[in-house]
N, C-alpha and C positions, 0 to 999 in steps of 0.2 A: 477467535478458536484456540481450544483448550485441548490439552492432550495429557493422559498420565502415561510417561512412558516406562515400559516394562520388557523384560525380552517377547524375542519375536512367539515362544512358543505357547505364552501365557495370553492371549488375548482374550479368551473365554472370560476371563475375571477383571476384564479392562472396560473401562469407558472411556470411548472417545468423541469428541465432540468436533465437527468440523462444518465449514459453511459450504453448502452445497453448489451454489452460485460460483465457485472459487476454481472454474475449471481450466481457463486459460488466459495468462497474463497481459498486461498491459504493456508489457516490455521495460526492462532494466532503467530506458532513460528517465522512467517515470516513478522508478526508484521502487518497483516491484522486484520482487523476489522468485525469479520461473519455481524454484525448488517448493514453494510453498503453496503451487498449484497442480491441479492432479494430472491435466494431460503432460506438460513438460518434463514432471516429474516420473512420470508412467515411460516416456520415451526414453529419458535417460537411463532407469531402470531396465528397459527391453535392451537397449544399446550396451549395457553393462555385461548384461546377462549373455549375449551372444558374442558380445568378443571376450570374455572371458572363457568361454566354452570352446570358442574356436583355437584358441591359444593353446587350450590344454588340449585338443585334438592332434591340434600339430607338435605340440612336444609328447604326447603319449603314441603317436604314430610309428616310430621305430620301433615302438613295443607290440603293436599291431593290437592295440585297444579298439572295443566296438565305442560306438560313439556315445553310447549312453552312459558308458564310465564318466568321459569328461564333460557331461552335461550334470550330472549331479555331482560332482567332484566341485562344479563351477558353482553350484547353489550353497555348497558346503564352505568352500571359502568364502563368498559373500555373505554367509550366514554367522550367526552368533559362535561355531566355533573357532573361526579364524578374523576375518577382517571386522566381524558385527562384533568382537570381543570391545571395542572401539566404540564408546557410548557416542562420540560425534558423530562417527561414520553410520551406525545403526540410526540415530534420529535423523541423521541429511538425508541419508540414501534409500532407506528402508522404514521411514517412520509408519507407525500403525494405522496413519488414516489413509495410507498408502495400499493397506492389505486388501480391502474388499476390489480394489480396482485391478492389482496384479492377480489375485483368485479367479478373478471373474474372465479375464483375459485367457489365464493359464488353463481354464477349464473350458472355456470355449475352443481354443486349439487341440485340448486332450480329444474333445468331442468331437472334431472333425477329424483327426488323426484314427481314432479308433474306428470312425465312417469307413475312412481310407484301407485300415488292414481289415476288415469287413469285406470290402469290396475285393481287394487281394487277395483272400484267402478262397481257396477253392473247396467248399463243403461237400461236394462230391467225392472229393478225393479221399475221405474218411470212408467211404464204402469202399476204395482200392486200395486202401494201406493193408490188407492183409493180416492174418490171425498172428503174424509175428511182428508189427508194429504194432498191433492193438496192444497185445499182451504184455512187450516191452513199456509202453506207455502207461499201462495200468501198474506195474510193478514196479515202474519209477516213481510212480507218483503215491502207491498205498504205503510201501513202507516207510520213505520219508515223512509223510502225513503221520504214521504210527509213532516215530519217533520224536517228531515234533510236537505231537500231544501231549507226551508221557514228560518233554521238558518243559513244556508249556505250563505243565502241572505244578514242579516243583518252581518255576520261577514265578507263578502265580501265589502260592504261598509266602513269598516272600513280600508281595505288595497288598495284595487282595484288596483293590479298589474297584472291581469290576468283575461283572456274573464268568462264573468259571468256564462253563460250557460255551458262551461267545468266544469269550478270550481264546480258550483251546483252538476254536475253529477258525477266527482269523489268523494266529501263530501258525498254526499246522499249515494253513493253505498259503499262507506267505515263503514258509519254509520248502513247500512241494509242489509249487509250480514250475512252469518252464516258460520263458521269453521264447515265444515261436518267431518274431519278425529280429530280435536279435540274434538267434539261434542259425537265420536264414543268413543274414550277414558275416557271422562268423565263418559258417561252410563257405559262403564265397569268396570270403579272403584266404582261408586253408584249400580254396579250389576242392571241396569235396563235395560240392552240390551235386555232379552228377556222379559220385563213388556210389556202391552201394550201402556203405555206414553213412553216408549224407542223405541218402534217400530214406534208409529207416529213420534217421533222426529228426529229419523234418516230418516226416509223418505220425511219428511219436509224439513230437511236440506239438503238432495240429491236434492230435486228439487230447494231449495233457491240456492245450489252453483251454479247448472248448468244455471240458469237466472242470478247468478253473472257473469259468464263467457262472457256468450253473450252482458252484458252489459259492463264489460270491454273492450273486443273487438270494441263495439261501442266507449267507451270513448276514448280508445286509438289512433281511427280512426278521433274521432273530435278534438283532442287535437295536431294534427299536425300542425307544425307552417307554411305550404306552404297556402300563401293567397288566392291561387284557391280554389274555393268550390270544384271542381271534384276530389280534393285529396282524400277528405276523403269517398267518393262515391268509387273510384276506389279500397280503401283498403278495405271496406266492401265486394265489390264484389268479391275481389280475397280472405278474407279468407272464405267467403263463398264457392267459387271453389274449395277450400284447404281440406274443409271438406266432399264435395262431392268425391274429388278424394280418403281420406283414406276410406270412407265408402265402395266405389264401385270398388277401385284398391287394398288398401292396405288390409282391411280386407280378401276378398278373397284370397291374395297371402299367408297370415299367417294361413289361414283356410285350403291351399293348405298345407303348410309345417308339420301343424298337421297331415293330414290325411298322409303322407310320412313316420311319426315317428309308428313305431309298438306299438300295447296296451303293456303296461307295463315299455316301457322305457322311457328316459327323451330325450327331443329334444337335438339335436346335436349343437354341440359346433359351428358347421358354423351359422346356424340359428339364433341362440344366438346372434352371433357378427352383421349379417345383421339387426338385430331387434335393436340392440344398436347402431348401425351406423344409421338405420333408426329414431332414436331419435335425433340425432344431425341436420340431414339434416332437419327432420322436424321443428327443431328450427330454423335451417338457414333461411329457406323459409319464414315461418312466420314472421320472424324479417327482413328481405329483402323485404317483403310486406307492412311493416310500421306495422304490430303487432307485439305485445313483441313474444320474442322466447319459454317462457313457453307457451303458448295457443297452438303452433303446438305439442310439447311434449305432453302436457295432452290431445288432440283430438287423438294422435297418440297412447296413451296408453288406449284410451276408445274403440277403434277398436280392440285392442286385444282380440280374445273371452276367457273368463273364461275357466280355465282348466290347463292342463298341463304346457302349457306356462307359463300362468301367475303366477304358483305357481315356476317354475322355476326361473323367472324372480326375482320373489321377496325374493328368498333364495339367489341369486347371489350378489343381490343390494341392499336391503334394511339396512343392519348393515353398510356399509360402506358409503351408502349416508345419511341414518337419523342421525346415530352415529356421523358422521364425518365432512361431507361437508355442511350440512342444517345447523349446528348450526353456519357456517361462514353467510349465509345470513341474520340469525336473529340479530346475532352482528353487521353485516352494518345496519342493521335496527336500533341497538340501538346506533350506533356510530355516524348515523346521528343526532340522537337525541339529542338536546339540552334544556335543562330544564331551562337552565339561561335565553334562551328568554322568557318565562313565568314570566316575571316580575311582571309587575303590578298586583293591587288585582282586578281589571277589568277581564285580561287574565285568571287569576284563576276560577272568577266567570263564565266566557266563558267554561271552562274546565268542571266543574260539572254540568253546565247545557248542554253541550253536552252528558256526561256520564245518567243524569237522564232522559231527553228527547228520546233519544235512547234507553234506557232500557223501558222506558214508553212504548214507541211508541209499541216495539217489544210485551211485556206483555201486553197492550192494546188491540193491532189486533189480538194476540193470543188466547185470554181470551174471545174476541167477540165471534168469529166464532168457540173456544170451545163450549160455552154457546150455540149456534145455534145447534149443534153436541151432545148436551145433555151432556159432560161431568160434573163435577164438578169445583166449582171454583176455588178450591184447585189445582186440577190436570190441570186447565187453567193455572193458575200462573205460577207455574211449568215449564210448557210447554213453556210460553212466556219467563222465564229465561233462561231456556234450550237452546233455540233459540238465547239470548243474545251472546253464546260463539263466540268470536272472535279468529283469528289464521293468518294462511298463506294466506289466500284469500284476507283479508283487509289490511295487509303488502305489498304484491304484489299490489294493488291498490294502496295504500301510496306510494311506493317505485317508481312505473311508476309516478303519479301524480309528484313525486319530481323531478324526472329523465327529465320529459317535461318541468317542470317549472311552472304546473298548483299551485301547493302547496307551500309555502314559508317554510322556517324553522320552525317558529313559529306555522304554521297550521299542520305541518309534525308531529311537537315534542308532539302537543295539544292531536292528532288524536292516535299518539303510546300511550302518556299515558294513554288516554281513553279506548284503546282497551286493555291494561293490567290491569286496574282496572275491566272493565264490565267483563272479563274474570274470574279475579280472585275471583270475589263475587259470581259467577256462584253455585261451589261445595257448601261452606257453606249454602247459599240460600236455594239450593235445598235440604239439607239433614237437615235443620230446618224447614221448612216448610210443607215436603212431607216425610211420609212414605212408604215403596213399601207395598201395602197391593193390596189382591185380596180379590173381593168378595167368599164369602163361599158359595157354591153350595151343599148343604145337598142333598145326596142321600144314599140309606140303602144298596142297592145291591152291596156293596166294597167285599163281599167274593164269593166264591163259593157255601160256604155252607148256605148264607142267600139268593141265588138266587132263585127264583121262577122256578119249575120244567118246568112251561107252558109258562115263560116270556123267552123275548130275552136275551142271552148271550154276554156280550160285551168283548171282547177279543183285547187288545192292543200287537201287537208283533212286537219285534223291530230286525233291520236286519243291518248288518254291511255290507254284501256283499252278492251276489248270492250262495254260499256255503249253506249257513243258510236255504234256502229256502225249499228245498223239505224236510227234517226232519219236519219243523216247518208245513207246510204244510197236511203232514203225520200224525202229532201231532191233529191239529184241525178238522180231517176227522175224527180220532178215537174217538174227542168228542161229536161226534154224533148230528150234526146239524138236526131237524127235523123241519115241518110246526110248532107244538107246541112248541119248542124251538129253533128259530132260531139262527145263529150264525152271529154278527154282528163285523167285523173284522175291524180293525185299523193297516194298514200294513207300520211301519214306518221305513225308512230306515235313517240309522245315517251315517252322512260323517261329517267329522272332517272342521273345518273352517280354510281355506288356501284360497288364492285368493280373498276375498271379503271385502267388507269395514264392513260387521255388519253379525252378526248371523239370520238366518231366518226359518222359518219353512211353506213349500212349500207345497200346496193342490192340489193333482193330478186330476182335476176335469175333463179333457180330455181324451179321450179312444185314441186309437192307431192311430198317425195321419201319422205315415208312413214317418215322416221325420229321416234324419239319426242326430246319437246324435253328438254334439260338441265337448264331450270331454269323458274319461272314466268314470268320475261318472255319468255323465248323462246317458252314457251306460248301468252301472248298473242299476240305478233306473227303466231305460226301462224292463231293465229284468226281474227285480223284480216285474215289475207293471203287465208284460204282463204274468208273471208264477200265481199272484195271480187273475187276470182276467180270466184266462183259468179256474182257478180253481173254480170260482165263476160260470162260463158259467158251468160247470159239475154237480156244484151241485146246486140244485134249492133251498135250505135253508141257504145258506150263500150270507152274501153282502159285501163285499169289499170297502175301502176306503183307498187308498194309499196316505201317504205322504210323505215327504224327510224332514229331520232337520238337517238344515246347522250349527254346533254350536261349540265351542272349548271343548274338552274332559271336562274340569273343570266344565264346566256348564251344558254338556249335559243331564244330569238327570234332571234339571229344565225343557227343553224340555219334557222329559219321562214324570213326573210326572202332569206337569200342563196338557199336553194334556189328561191323562189318568182322573184328576180331571174334566177338562169340557167335554169329551164326557162320564163320569160316566161309566167306566169299571170297570168290577168285577176281571179281572184278566191280569197281566203283565207278559208277556213272554220274557226274554230276555238270548241272546246267552252265554255260559260258554266262559272265555276268552282265553281258549284253543281248539285247533283242532287236529285231531285224524292223525296223519302221517301215511305213509304207510306201516310202521312195525306194527301198532297200538298201538303204544305210542300217550301221548298227548303232545303238543307242545303250548309255547304261542306264537302266531301271534303279541299281540299287549298289552302289560302291561297295557294300556290304559285302555283298554276294563275292566279288575277288577275293576280298580277305579270306573269307571260309575258304575258296577255292587252294589259295596259297598254300593255307594250314593241313588241309586236307590231303593234297601234295606233299608235303614235308613229313606229315605223319600216318600214314595210310600204312594199314598192315597187310596189304595186298594191291593188285594193279589197278590204276586210274585213266579214267577216261573223261576229258571235258569236251562236251557236245557242242555246236556251236549251231544253234538251232536254225535253219532257214527255211524251214516247210521240207521236211524228206517225205516226198509224194504228196506234197499241198499238207492242209489240215486233217485229212480225214485220216482213220483210221485203216488200214485194209485189210480182208480177210487173209487167211493164207495162202490162197490157191489166187490171190489177184495180184500177191506184191511184184512188182517188178522194179529193181534198183540196179543201176549200174556206178559199181564201187569203183574206185581207186586209191591204190596203196602208191605211198613215196617212200621207196626204199633208200636210203641213205648210208646204214648200217649202226650198229649199235643195239644193245639189250631192248630198247624202248621200238625201235623200228622193226624189230622182231616179234615182239609184243603183236605191234599193228600187224604184221604179215600173218601170224598165227589165228589174229581175232577172224581177218579177211578170208582166209583159207576155211575157217569154220563156216564162215557165210556163203563161200563158194558152192557148199554142198545142198543150199537151197535152191529148189529148179528155178524159182524167179530171180535169180542175183546173177550179174553178171560182174567178174573182177578183173580189172586191169592192173597189173604190178610193172610200176614203172621205177627201175633200177637207176640210179643216178650216179655215175661212175668219175673218180678224178681225171681229168686230160695230161697229158704231158706235160701243159703250158699253164698249170693251175698257179696261183698265185698264193703264196702261205700269207695266212692272216696276221702272223708276228709282222712281214716286212709289206703290207698291203699300202700303208703310209708313202713309203718311200717307191712303190711301184716297180721294185724288184721280182723279176719273175725266176721261178725256181723248176725243176722239176719234181715228178710227185715222189721220186727216189730220195729226193734230197731234202723234200717236207720232215720227214721226222731226224733226221739227222741235225738240222737245224734248231727244232725242237728241242733235243736232247742238249744244244750247246745253250741255248739260251737259259733252260734248267740249271745246267751247274755255273753260268754266270751268278744267278741270281742266288746259289748257293756257295759263293765263293770260289768254284773249280777247283776244290778241294776232290781227295780221292775219297771221302767217306760218302761223295755222295753217289759213288758209282753203281752201289747197288741199288740204288732208287732208281737211278736213270735204267738200269737193266731189268729192273720190276717193270717200269712204266713199260719199256719195251716190249718185256714180255706179255703184258695186258695187252696191249696194243694188237700185238699177234695174235693172242688167243683171241682177241674180238673177232678179228679178220678171220681168222679162220672159223669161229662159230656162223660170223654170215655167209661166208662160203659154202659151207656146210649145209645150213638151211637151205640156201637157195636151189643147191644141188637137189638136195630131199625135195624141196617143193617143186622142180621141174620134171623129177621124174616121176612122180604121183601124179599130176596134171598135166603131164603131156598130151594125154588123149582126151581132155575134157574143154570141151568146144565154149564151154562160157568164161574160161580163164585165159587173158593175155599176159603176156610177159614180154616187155620192153626192158632194153638197156640203150641208155642215153651217154654219150661222154658229153661232159661239160668242164669248164675251166673255171669258171667263177659264178658269184651270184646272181649277176646279170643271166648267164647262160642259162642257171636253176629256175630263173623265173618265165623265162621263154619257154623253156621244157612243160613245166609246170601247165601255163596259160594253153600250150598247144592241146591237151588234154581236157581243159576246165568245162569246156561248153557240153560234152557228151556224157557227163557224168553227174549223179546229183548226191554222191557222198564221198569225200576224201576220208581215208584213215592215215594219219602218221604220226609218228612218234615224236615224244617231246624232245629229245633229242640232247638231256641234261647232261652235262659234262663232256659233251662231241664237240671239239673243234675241227672243223672242215672249210678248205678253201671253198666247197660250192655254197655254203651259207655267209659268205665273208661278204660286209657290208650289209648284211639285212638286219642285222640288229642293231643300226644305228639310229633309226628311230623305233626303235621297237615300242608300242602302248601297252602291249600285255606279254611282258617276259614269261609269265607263267606258262605259257603257251610253248615255248620254244621259237627259233625262230622261224622255221616253217609253219609251224601253228599260226602264230601271229600274223603272218603274211595272207593266209588264207583266210584269217578270221576279219581282214581289214576291208573296208568297203571298197577296195579298186578291184577286188574277184567279183565272181559272177556272184548274183544275188540269189540263185536258186540251188545253190550248191552248199550243203549243210558239210560240217567237217567235227572229227572225232579224233582229240589229239589224245594219244597212249603214252602214260607212264608206264614202265614196268616194275613191278616189286621186284629190288634185288639183295634181300634179305639182310640178315642183321651182323653180316661178317664185314668189316671194312673191306671196302672194294679197292682193287690194286691203282685204278686209274685215279684214287681220291688223293693219291700222294703228291699228285700235283698241286694239290690244293695245300697241303701242309709242307713243302718244301720250297716250294716255287710261288705260290699265292698266283697261280696262271690263270684258273679258272676263275670265269665271270659267273657273280650270282644271277640266277634266271628267274630269281622271284622279285626281286629290289630294282635291278638294274644297276646297284652298285654296291662298296663293299665287298666283306668276305662272302664267298658262295656258301649256300646251306650244307648242311651237313648229311653226310651219307644216308643214303632213303633206308628207311629201315632202322636206322640205330637211333635215331631221334625220336624215333614213332615208338619202340618197343621198351626205351629205357623207363617209362612210369610201370610199364606191365610186368617186368621180373621180379622173381619173387625175392624179400628181403630175407638174406640167409645171414644176417648178423646177428 
């Protein structure tokens, strides 16, 4: 075996001789060197690449750099720029005879990664981007393209070894593209995916990406070495024919596979193997016709419908391809990069000029179009820097240009370094100049209590699956929509983000189209929309606005809260994370739902109700005239209980609804929660005094705590007065209403409370209770010790347990208490005496409304 060793980038002029039978070694004990054989050497190379990139990912994580930076830098470090300067290292770890194996596997990984990018990319989103995103995408691409063309012209004159037109096309394309997958990850890291600027950036990058692929196909076609001018024309025509074939033959075939798969089941392994084989066939066809093989894989992925097939393919391939094979491609790009070729100061000047002009072109082009659409200068500049994100597409362009001998080593290295620097500065610059902020839309009707009786009542209902729909519709109908006070419903179908490139909020403006659903998620959305539209048609005082939110569970609450803020709703209704089983018990279908509910409670801009569904009037949706509900309200006191009472009061106006208000009063022999363990009995009049003494003890007993103690006492007195005033007003207005029953019971402890609730549970089909956040009472003492769902509060958790009647649904209400600090929250700051109601331990949650609106306030600095 003989080999003429030269730098990695000069393989085209090097003759390499190798023995094709030397694949696996016989072992070191027989005198074989494993590095002389292709398989052990490849395994070692792959290990070095993965380890190096992962170490760089860890080191660059504090700087919030995208993974592509670490992967390219890993290749640069292993290449001739750093470690490859050592001839021993280069000849031992990356000899020329291994290049073919490494590049073949790297391109195979690239092939399947681009296929996954196509699967994740929603091509229909381009039609929904609107004129703003389209204009920003084109302006952010045209100006850098022109700047790059001018710069390439001068750079070409100094080297002059390739066709001017082709060189300009490759160079300008590399400068003007935006890496859609990398940008999506950066926006997710900055938590801007669901913001207005994030949505515009993703939509614009999607358009930019599609234009880049089209231009790349033309660039490859024009770079053919065939002197005949017809060769490029045939390449272009063949590529167009391949795209048409994929749209009209491949897509229907895959849709047929989906239709043959029963609902709820994953697609068969046979069909998966056919699709994965189709990826390689597509790559072979496009490579054979003169376009790069990744073009065929990308188009093949684009035509696969969104849905269970895409989800299955991503689950099976993404970790292996993205984590193991794709770093090889980035490493190859780094290995081809030789910074030593950028020797002269003039060349470094060219490098920084490229970076400056490319960034300036993107920023100026995007800023001008942003100003036309009345965006702020800060938003326009931020958008321009986000569009400067480079990554996979640019490296593909550069590698193709290098392979086609359009770019030489120096131009290639210069552009790779420019791409690294341009992408690296995106995150720091954006975090410096842009603070995520939404305009605060002030509106007063954030609660049911503050809603006017003769005004529209706006409700946002969240739905995970069609099973939630019947009870929610029956609850809304019981809410008594009238011409005097109609109900505006925003029906939001919550879908986990899988198989798509970015989160999105879909507004369903069109009515029934009669078209068949492409996947299970769309079928569920159609079912939910049809149910609410039928309800709207039956009830003349209801307007329905169906929407679908597609986002990860970790940020799903942002979609809910942002929509509630934008639509100025007074109540959010979200389903409980547990569903009733056949035997009457409650089973958690998806633990992530509980996390979403907790975050909505902590961040909601209005009142929130968690609905425990046990079949309100069965599973049927009742007509307005046939509604018959017996509703019970448990009133202990506090803002949440007042909100629950107001909601039931509205329902009581419905002719088919009967309401029972059960007020539980602290008895003279009540047990104080602070003394529960010792069993000391105290009178109600002593309860507040002991709490104050405990608070003073925790604060050192100094005089400085007296104002806080007085504030707490005043707040408790104020809350008590609000409760008494509301109950008095309620009794006066409903004294002649036979459908309303008011009961008062004196109880001393949690056991008496449970007994009082059980006495009325069998005669009612819906309980409405306040969450009771921050309220400490002897009436609930001991009920939270074995709490399974603390986000419901003590009474809500009790009613949601399997111990209670299996036919009684429960609505746990939390009232929005505003953005100003609440006086009762001083207990948290001074004495840390309030318990967390979300996590069951540690410090309590921030005052409701403050945490929610901190990101929404306008930045005045």
